[in-house]
N, C-alpha and C positions, 0 to 999 in steps of 0.2 A: 768857183765859177760865181760872178751873181745870180740872181735869174733873170732879176732885172737892168736893164742898161736904160740910164733918162736919153736922151737925144734930142739933147735946145735944137738945133741947126740941122734939125730932121725936118723943116716944114716948105722945103725946095724939090726938084725933082729930080729922083734917083738913078744912081747910072754919074758917070762921069769922074773926076778927081775927089770930086767928096770923098761919091763914096768908097773907092781905094784907099783916102785917107784913115777913114774910118773902118774896113778889112783890115788893112794894115796896123794899127793900134793896139784891133780884139784882138792880132792871132797875137802881138804879142805878150797879151794879155794872161792869153786861156793855153795850158795844155792839155792831153786826152791823159785821162790815167792807166798806167797798165794791163786796163781790166778794157779799155776799147779796145787794146794794141791788141791784145793776147785775142778776143773778136774776131776783129776785123779777120790778124792772121787766119784763124780757125775757118772762117768763112772763105776766104783767099784759097790754101786747099781745100774745104770743098767746091767749091767748083771750077777747078781746076779738076774732078776728081764725075765733072755732071753729078753733082747730089745739089739737091734742094740746099739752102740757107735758110727757109722757115719753117 
């Protein structure tokens, strides 16, 4: 995953169809690592048990 993604079209207002297009493009380029999925699963389980996640 890139640390910096240039956005030459980012001169206009935020939101709208252009925003959705950018989100769809980025979603297709990036995937969570297994460690992220494990952390989210652990936090969800702790939340269900009433334990703090931090």
